[in-house]
C-alpha positions in Angstrom: 0.2 -18.5 11.1 -0.2 -14.5 11.9 1.3 -12.7 15.1 1.1 -9.5 16.1 -1.8 -8.2 14.1 -2.8 -4.6 15.3 -5.2 -2.4 14.2 -4.8 1.4 14.0 -6.5 1.9 17.3 -3.9 0.6 19.3 -0.5 2.2 19.8 1.9 1.7 16.9 5.6 1.1 16.6 8.2 2.9 15.4 8.3 0.3 12.3 4.4 0.9 11.5 5.2 4.7 12.0 7.5 4.3 9.2 5.1 2.0 7.1 2.8 4.9 7.4 5.0 7.6 6.4 5.9 5.4 3.4 2.3 5.6 2.3 2.5 9.3 2.7 5.1 10.0 0.3 4.0 11.8 -3.2 4.0 9.7 -6.2 3.7 6.4 -4.6 0.2 5.7 -5.3 -1.7 7.3 -8.2 -4.0 10.0 -7.8 -8.0 9.0 -8.4 -10.0 10.5 -11.1 -13.6 11.6 -10.7 -14.6 8.1 -12.2 -13.0 6.0 -9.2 -14.5 8.1 -6.5 -17.0 5.7 -5.9 -14.7 3.1 -5.2 -12.3 2.1 -2.4 -9.0 1.5 -2.6 -6.9 -1.1 -0.7 -3.1 -0.4 -0.4 -0.9 -3.2 0.3 2.5 -2.6 1.6 5.1 -5.0 1.8 7.6 -3.4 4.3 10.3 -5.8 5.3 11.7 -9.5 6.2 13.8 -10.2 9.3 16.0 -13.4 10.1 15.9 -14.9 6.5 18.2 -18.1 6.4 21.5 -18.2 4.2 21.5 -20.1 1.2 22.2 -23.6 1.5 24.9 -23.8 -1.0 27.9 -21.4 -0.4 26.3 -20.2 3.1 25.8 -16.7 1.2 22.7 -14.3 2.1 19.8 -14.3 0.0 18.2 -12.3 -2.6 14.8 -12.2 -1.6 11.9 -10.9 -3.1 8.0 -11.3 -2.6 5.5 -12.2 -4.5 1.6 -12.2 -3.7 -2.0 -11.6 -5.6 -4.6 -9.6 -4.1 -8.0 -11.0 -5.2 -8.4 -11.6 -8.8 -5.9 -8.6 -9.5 -2.5 -9.3 -11.7 0.4 -10.9 -9.5 2.5 -8.3 -7.8 6.2 -8.9 -7.2 8.4 -6.6 -4.7 11.9 -5.6 -6.2 14.7 -8.1 -5.5 16.9 -7.1 -2.4 20.3 -8.3 -3.2 22.3 -10.2 -0.6 20.3 -9.7 2.6 18.9 -11.8 5.2 16.7 -8.6 6.5 15.8 -6.6 3.4 13.4 -3.5 3.4 10.9 -3.6 0.1 8.8 -0.6 1.1 6.8 -1.7 -1.9 3.3 -0.3 -2.2 0.6 -1.0 -4.7 -3.2 0.1 -4.7 -6.1 -2.0 -5.7 -9.6 -0.2 -6.7 -12.5 -2.1 -5.0 -15.8 -1.2 -5.2 -18.1 -0.7 -2.3 -20.5 -3.7 -2.6 -22.0 -6.4 0.0 -20.1 -8.9 -1.9 -16.9 -7.1 -1.8 -17.2 -7.0 1.7 -18.4 -10.4 2.2 -15.2 -11.7 0.3 -12.6 -9.7 2.5 -14.3 -11.2 5.5 -13.2 -14.8 4.3 -10.1 -14.1 2.2 -6.3 -14.6 2.9 -3.6 -12.7 1.3 -0.6 -15.2 0.7 2.7 -13.8 0.7 5.8 -16.1 -1.0 9.3 -15.0 -0.3 11.6 -16.3 -2.8 15.3 -16.5 -3.3 16.5 -14.7 -6.8 18.8 -17.1 -8.4 21.3 -14.9 -10.5 21.4 -17.3 -13.4 17.4 -16.8 -14.1 16.3 -14.5 -17.0 13.5 -12.7 -14.8 12.0 -12.5 -11.7 9.1 -14.9 -10.7 11.2 -17.8 -12.7 10.3 -21.3 -11.5 13.5 -22.1 -10.5 13.8 -19.3 -7.8 14.0 -20.9 -4.4 11.4 -20.9 -2.2 12.0 -19.3 1.1 8.8 -19.2 2.8 5.1 -18.0 2.9 2.7 -16.6 5.1 -1.3 -15.9 5.0 -2.9 -12.5 6.3 -6.5 -12.5 6.9 -8.2 -9.3 5.2 -11.3 -9.4 7.7 -10.3 -6.1 9.5 -10.5 -4.3 6.3 -14.2 -5.2 5.7 -14.8 -3.2 9.0 -12.6 -0.4 7.6 -9.7 -1.0 9.9 -6.1 -0.9 8.7 -4.1 -4.4 9.3 -0.3 -4.4 10.3 1.0 -7.9 10.5 4.1 -9.4 11.5 3.8 -13.0 9.9 5.8 -16.1 10.4 7.1 -17.4 7.2 7.1 -21.1 7.0 9.3 -23.3 4.6 7.7 -25.9 2.4 8.3 -28.3 5.4 6.5 -26.5 7.9 9.7 -25.0 9.5 9.7 -21.2 10.8 12.2 -19.4 8.5 12.0 -15.7 9.2 9.1 -12.9 9.3 7.7 -10.6 7.0 6.1 -7.2 7.9 3.2 -6.0 5.8 0.1 -3.7 6.1 -3.3 -3.6 4.1 -5.2 -0.2 4.4 -8.6 0.4 3.0 -8.7 3.9 1.7 -12.3 5.6 0.8 -12.8 8.0 -1.9 -15.2 11.1 -0.7 
């Protein structure tokens, strides 16, 4: 379930302003060359999580990271935020997307699923099957097909359907001229 979805036409909060400032920092997203000018880009920003539960064993704070896969692109992972119930990720990735009727139609119906996991120190790498699930949330991509940015504060739900915190994300469509 998604709560608090806003478009750029509405007043934005301080957190959303900080997310937009992050996008303006040099070096976070690559410059496009001339061959990419016929495409748009979708930027996905995983900003932060709030009120994540403590680990059951030992009652310590989790070491969360976020996994998602935008459409058919490669899996994406944020860095691990060690021992934090309120991590800030500021993770930005850009995806090229051709401006076609099919692409816009796909955006109208697709949702982006974010999975927050608790990194287990004994595992060899991020994304290990033994990392504990904290929660998941879905964010609709339909506003992107109309050229609007999507700021979402989404409720994370555990595998049993219990609310286990929130995740703040943003998706922004960028057109190359």
